[in-house]
C-alpha positions in Angstrom: 126.1 132.2 122.0 125.5 135.5 120.5 122.0 135.9 119.6 121.5 136.3 115.8 120.0 139.3 114.5 116.2 139.1 113.1 116.0 139.0 109.7 113.2 140.5 107.5 110.7 138.3 106.5 110.2 139.3 102.8 110.0 136.5 100.9 113.9 136.7 99.6 115.4 136.5 103.1 112.6 134.2 104.1 114.1 131.6 101.3 117.7 132.6 101.2 118.8 133.2 104.9 120.7 130.9 107.1 120.0 132.0 110.6 119.8 129.4 113.5 116.3 130.1 115.2 117.4 131.0 118.9 114.6 133.6 120.2 111.2 132.2 120.7 108.5 134.6 119.1 111.2 135.9 116.5 110.2 134.8 113.2 113.5 133.1 111.4 113.4 131.8 108.1 114.3 128.3 107.2 117.8 127.1 106.3 118.3 126.9 102.4 120.8 124.9 100.7 121.5 124.6 97.1 120.8 121.2 95.2 124.2 119.0 95.0 125.2 116.0 93.3 127.6 115.0 95.8 126.2 113.9 99.0 128.1 115.4 102.2 130.0 112.7 104.3 128.5 112.6 108.0 126.4 116.1 107.0 125.9 118.5 110.0 122.2 118.7 111.0 120.4 121.9 109.7 118.5 123.7 112.4 115.5 122.9 112.8 112.6 125.4 113.5 110.5 125.9 116.2 106.7 125.2 115.8 105.7 128.8 115.4 108.0 129.6 112.6 107.2 126.3 110.9 103.6 127.5 110.5 104.6 130.9 109.3 106.6 128.9 106.6 103.9 126.7 106.0 101.0 129.3 105.5 103.3 131.2 103.2 103.7 128.5 100.8 100.4 127.4 101.0 99.3 130.9 99.9 101.7 130.5 97.1 100.3 127.2 96.3 96.7 128.4 96.0 97.2 131.3 94.2 99.4 129.8 91.3 99.1 125.9 91.3 95.1 125.8 91.4 94.6 128.4 88.3 97.3 126.6 86.5 95.8 123.1 86.9 92.1 124.0 86.8 92.9 125.6 83.4 94.9 123.1 81.9 92.2 120.8 82.2 89.2 123.1 81.6 87.3 122.6 85.3 85.1 125.9 85.9 84.4 124.5 89.4 86.3 122.2 91.9 84.3 121.1 95.0 85.9 119.3 97.9 84.6 118.2 101.3 85.9 116.5 104.3 84.4 115.1 107.4 86.2 115.6 111.0 88.1 112.4 111.7 87.7 111.3 108.1 90.1 113.2 106.2 90.0 114.1 102.4 93.9 114.0 101.3 93.6 117.1 99.1 91.7 118.9 101.8 94.3 118.0 104.1 97.2 119.8 102.2 95.0 123.0 101.8 94.5 123.7 105.5 96.6 126.5 107.4 98.9 125.5 110.2 96.3 126.2 112.8 93.7 124.4 111.0 95.3 121.1 111.8 92.3 118.9 110.8 88.8 119.6 109.0 86.1 120.6 111.8 82.4 119.5 111.5 82.2 119.2 107.6 84.7 121.2 105.7 83.4 122.1 102.2 86.0 124.1 100.0 85.0 125.6 96.5 87.0 126.9 93.6 85.8 128.7 91.0 87.4 130.0 87.9 85.6 133.3 87.0 87.6 133.7 83.8 91.0 134.0 82.3 93.1 136.2 83.7 91.1 137.0 86.6 91.9 135.1 90.2 90.3 131.8 91.0 87.7 132.2 93.7 88.2 130.6 96.8 85.4 129.6 99.2 85.0 127.6 102.3 81.4 126.5 103.2 81.9 125.8 106.8 81.8 127.1 110.3 85.2 128.0 110.7 87.7 130.2 108.8 90.6 129.2 107.3 93.3 131.9 108.0 91.8 133.9 105.3 92.9 131.9 102.6 89.3 130.9 101.7 86.2 133.4 101.9 83.5 132.3 104.2 80.4 131.6 102.3 78.0 130.1 104.4 75.9 131.8 107.2 74.2 129.1 109.1 71.9 131.7 110.8 70.7 132.6 107.2 70.9 129.1 105.6 71.0 126.2 108.4 71.6 123.6 105.6 75.2 123.6 104.5 74.6 121.5 101.3 71.7 124.0 100.2 74.5 126.6 100.5 76.5 124.8 98.3 73.5 124.4 95.9 72.9 128.2 96.1 76.7 128.7 95.3 76.7 126.4 92.0 73.5 127.8 91.1 74.5 131.7 91.0 77.7 130.7 89.6 76.4 128.0 86.7 79.8 126.4 86.0 80.0 124.6 82.9 81.8 121.7 84.7 82.1 120.8 88.6 84.8 118.8 89.7 84.6 116.4 92.7 86.9 113.6 93.8 86.4 110.1 92.8 88.5 107.8 91.3 89.0 103.9 90.6 93.0 103.8 90.7 94.2 106.8 92.9 93.2 107.5 96.6 94.4 111.1 96.2 91.4 111.8 93.8 88.9 109.2 95.7 88.1 111.5 98.8 84.7 112.0 98.1 82.5 109.8 100.1 79.3 107.8 99.3 77.1 109.6 101.6 78.8 113.0 100.9 78.1 112.0 97.3 74.3 111.5 98.0 74.0 114.4 99.9 75.3 116.8 97.4 73.6 115.2 94.4 70.4 115.6 96.5 71.1 119.2 96.8 72.2 120.0 93.5 70.0 122.5 91.6 68.1 120.7 88.5 69.9 120.3 85.7 73.4 120.5 87.1 73.9 116.6 87.5 75.5 116.2 84.0 77.8 118.5 85.1 79.7 116.5 87.3 83.0 114.9 86.4 86.1 113.7 88.3 88.7 115.9 90.2 91.1 113.0 90.0 93.5 114.8 87.9 93.3 118.0 89.5 94.0 116.4 93.0 97.0 114.4 91.3 98.2 117.6 90.0 97.7 119.6 92.5 99.7 117.3 95.2 102.6 116.7 92.9 103.1 120.0 91.5 106.2 121.6 93.7 106.6 125.4 93.7 110.0 127.3 93.6 109.6 127.9 97.3 109.0 124.4 98.1 111.9 123.4 96.0 114.2 126.0 97.6 113.2 124.3 101.2 113.9 120.9 99.6 117.5 120.2 100.0 117.8 121.3 103.5 114.9 119.0 104.6 116.7 116.0 102.9 120.0 117.2 104.5 118.2 116.8 107.8 117.5 113.3 106.7 120.9 112.4 105.3 122.3 114.0 108.8 120.1 111.9 110.6 121.2 108.5 108.9 124.9 109.2 109.5 124.5 109.3 112.9 122.7 106.3 113.1 125.1 104.7 111.0 128.1 105.5 113.2 129.8 104.5 116.7 127.5 107.4 118.2 124.6 104.5 118.0 125.9 101.5 116.9 128.5 99.1 119.2 129.6 96.1 117.0 128.5 92.9 118.9 126.1 94.5 121.2 123.4 96.9 118.9 120.5 95.1 117.4 118.7 96.3 114.5 115.8 97.1 116.4 118.1 99.4 118.5 118.7 101.5 115.7 115.2 101.8 115.0 114.5 103.0 117.7 116.9 105.7 118.1 115.7 107.1 115.1 112.4 107.2 116.5 113.6 108.9 119.8 115.5 111.1 117.9 112.6 111.9 115.4 110.6 112.9 118.8 113.2 114.8 120.4 113.7 117.1 117.6 109.8 117.4 116.7 110.3 115.6 113.4 107.4 113.1 112.3 108.4 109.8 110.5 105.9 108.8 108.2 106.6 105.4 108.8 108.6 103.2 111.3 112.2 103.2 110.1 113.6 100.0 108.7 117.3 98.6 109.6 118.6 95.4 108.0 121.5 93.0 108.1 123.1 91.4 105.3 125.9 89.1 106.2 128.4 86.6 104.6 127.1 83.0 104.5 123.4 84.3 105.5 120.5 84.5 102.9 118.1 87.2 103.2 118.0 90.3 105.1 118.3 90.1 108.7 116.4 92.5 111.0 114.8 92.6 114.6 117.1 91.8 117.2 119.6 90.4 115.2 123.0 91.8 116.9 125.1 94.1 114.1 128.6 92.2 113.9 132.0 93.5 112.2 131.6 92.3 108.2 127.9 93.0 108.0 126.6 95.2 105.3 123.9 97.3 106.9 120.6 99.1 105.1 118.4 101.4 106.1 115.0 103.3 105.2 114.0 106.5 106.7 111.2 108.9 106.1 110.5 112.2 107.8 107.8 114.9 107.3 109.0 118.3 108.1 107.3 121.8 106.9 104.7 119.3 105.4 107.3 117.8 103.0 108.6 114.1 102.9 111.9 112.6 102.5 112.5 108.9 101.7 116.0 107.5 101.9 117.8 104.6 101.6 121.5 104.1 102.5 124.0 101.5 103.2 127.2 100.8 105.6 129.5 98.6 106.2 130.8 97.6 109.5 134.7 97.3 109.4 136.3 94.0 110.6 139.6 94.4 112.7 142.5 95.6 110.5 139.9 96.7 107.6 140.0 100.4 106.4 137.7 99.9 103.5 134.8 98.1 102.5 135.4 94.8 100.3 135.7 95.7 96.2 132.6 93.4 96.0 130.4 95.4 98.4 131.8 98.8 96.8 131.0 97.4 93.1 127.5 96.6 94.0 126.8 100.1 94.9 128.4 101.6 91.9 126.0 99.1 90.0 123.2 100.8 91.7 124.7 104.5 91.0 124.9 103.4 87.0 121.1 102.0 87.3 120.0 105.5 88.7 122.0 107.3 85.9 119.9 105.2 83.5 116.7 105.9 84.9 117.2 109.6 85.1 118.2 109.6 81.5 114.9 108.4 80.6 112.7 111.0 82.1 110.7 112.8 80.1 107.6 115.1 80.3 104.3 113.2 79.0 106.0 109.6 79.2 104.4 107.5 81.3 105.8 105.7 84.4 105.7 102.4 82.9 107.4 103.6 79.7 110.1 105.0 81.7 110.3 101.8 83.6 110.5 99.7 80.6 113.2 101.7 78.9 115.2 101.9 82.2 115.3 98.1 82.7 116.1 97.4 79.1 119.1 99.6 78.9 120.0 98.3 82.5 119.9 94.9 81.4 121.5 95.4 78.3 124.4 96.8 80.2 124.7 93.3 82.3 122.9 94.9 85.2 120.3 92.9 87.6 118.0 96.0 88.5 114.7 96.2 90.1 113.1 99.9 89.9 110.4 101.2 92.1 110.7 104.7 92.2 107.3 106.8 93.2 106.7 110.5 93.4 107.1 112.4 96.9 106.1 115.8 98.2 103.3 116.3 100.4 103.0 112.3 100.8 105.7 110.1 101.3 104.6 107.6 98.3 103.0 110.7 96.8 100.7 111.5 93.8 101.6 110.8 90.4 102.6 108.1 88.2 104.8 105.0 89.9 107.7 104.0 87.9 107.7 100.3 88.9 107.2 98.3 92.1 109.4 96.0 93.9 107.0 93.0 93.2 105.9 94.1 89.7 108.5 95.0 87.1 106.1 95.2 84.3 103.4 97.7 83.6 101.0 98.8 86.2 97.5 100.7 86.2 99.5 103.3 88.6 102.2 103.6 86.4 100.0 104.9 83.1 100.1 108.6 84.2 102.0 111.0 82.7 105.3 112.4 84.2 105.3 116.2 84.7 107.5 119.0 85.4 108.1 120.2 88.6 107.5 117.0 90.5 109.7 115.5 93.2 110.8 112.0 93.1 112.2 109.3 95.7 114.7 107.4 93.2 114.0 104.2 94.8 116.0 100.9 93.1 118.3 97.9 93.8 120.5 95.9 92.3 121.4 92.3 92.8 125.4 91.5 92.6 127.6 88.7 93.6 130.0 89.5 95.9 133.3 87.6 95.7 134.6 88.1 99.1 131.4 86.4 100.1 131.8 83.3 98.2 129.9 84.5 95.2 126.7 85.4 97.5 124.1 87.4 95.8 123.7 90.7 97.7 120.8 93.4 97.4 122.2 96.9 97.0 119.2 99.3 97.7 119.3 102.8 97.3 116.7 105.8 97.6 117.3 109.5 97.3 115.3 112.3 96.8 115.7 114.3 93.5 113.7 117.2 91.5 112.4 117.0 87.8 112.2 120.8 86.2 111.3 119.2 82.8 114.5 118.7 81.2 116.6 117.4 84.0 116.4 115.3 87.6 118.7 116.7 90.1 119.2 115.3 93.5 118.3 117.6 96.3 121.2 116.8 98.3 123.2 114.1 96.4 123.1 110.7 96.6 125.5 107.8 98.0 128.1 106.7 96.1 130.3 105.1 99.1 129.3 102.8 101.4 129.3 104.5 104.7 132.1 102.7 107.1 131.6 101.9 110.4 134.8 100.9 112.7 134.6 97.7 114.6 136.3 99.4 117.7 138.9 96.7 117.8 
C-alpha cells in the first residue's frame, strides 16, 4: 500500500486531516468527522492512532484546556487560587486529567497550584512536586532548599496572598472531593496564620473543568464515537454471532478481545442482553442467541482521554424474515421520540432535575412510557455535571440539582416500555444511548443515532 505523505502538525492540519497512520515515528493527525444526525449502517472503523501519536494529541489538547478553560472557570467563580493534590496510587480525579501523556499518574505527592494574577493576565500554573509535568506547569519547589513540601506550598500562598483558596471537597460530587483528610490536615497545619478563613470548596471548579469541552475535543469526538459504532456493528453481525451457537457472553468477550487488539480501553465490561418472546426480562450470560431474539448492547471505550457510552438494539431474523416485526420497530421509534422530547428541553441554567421533569411530563402526555437516565460524558464515562434522572429514580435527585451548561457532552440514555403485538402483547424494553454535544442552543449527536434496528441474518 502506498505510504501517505506526512502532514504538517499545525493545529488546522492536526484537526482536519484524514490520514491513516502508517509510519512509526511520523506524527499523524487523528481522523476528524463532521457531526451527523444520521447514523451510518455498518460504518467503517476509523484509523486508530499509534500510542506516540495519541500522546501528541492528548498533550496538545491538555495545553489548550489549561490555557483556556482554567482562566474561564476561575474567573466566572471569583476564585483567586486553586490548590490540588494527589498521592501515588491514590489519584485525585481532577489532577488525573491534568497530567501529560507521559506522566501517567501522580508521583509521590503531586501538588498543583493555579493563581489568578489579574484579569487579562495568564493564570499562573505551578507544580510543587519532585518531577516536572512536560512544561505545562512551572516547577515551584526545590527540596534541596526547602525539604518540607507543605512549607513550600505555604510559602507560595503567603507570597501571593490570594483572597480565596479553593481545595476540592464535596458532599455530593466525587469529582470535587479529591482532598483527603490527611492532606487537609497537613495543609492546614502549614497554612500561614490568618489564611484559614479563605479556604473554600473547589467543587464547582472541578465540575466545570471536567465537563467543559473545547473546540478541539468536539472536533475529535465524532470519530471516537464512530469507532464505538463500528465495533458495535461488527459485534451485531454474522462476523461475531452465529444464531443457535453464540452466547451473550461470547459477544461480550469478543468486544474485550477486540479492544485489546486495537489498544482501546473499555471503561466498563460490555453488556449484551437478549429479550425473547415468551421470556420475561433480559437474558444474558451463557444464554444462546436464537432467531427471533431482540439483542441489546451497552459499550463504552476511552480513547484520546475521551469516553463513549453507547447502547444499540439488533434483531435476529427468523428464516424467511427480511425485517423486524412492526411492534419492535415501533418500540424503537417511541424511544427516538422521547430522545427528541428530551433534547428540546435542554437549556443553559436549567437543572438536570428540571429537564427530567419537563421531558417526562411531555412524553407521558403523548402516551409514551419512558425512563430517562441521561448523564454527562467526557473525560469520564459517567461524567461531571448534573444527572438527568436515574434508571432507579425518575424524580428529583441531589445529583441532578446542578445547572446544565453550554459546551458540554452528554450520553443521551433512556428507554421506553412498549407492548409488542407479535409477541402476544409482551412488554419490551427499548433501550438507547447515544453521545451528543450541547452548544448552549442545540443538542447534536456526534455520530448520529440508531433509528433502525440492526438486522442479523439467521443464516437459514
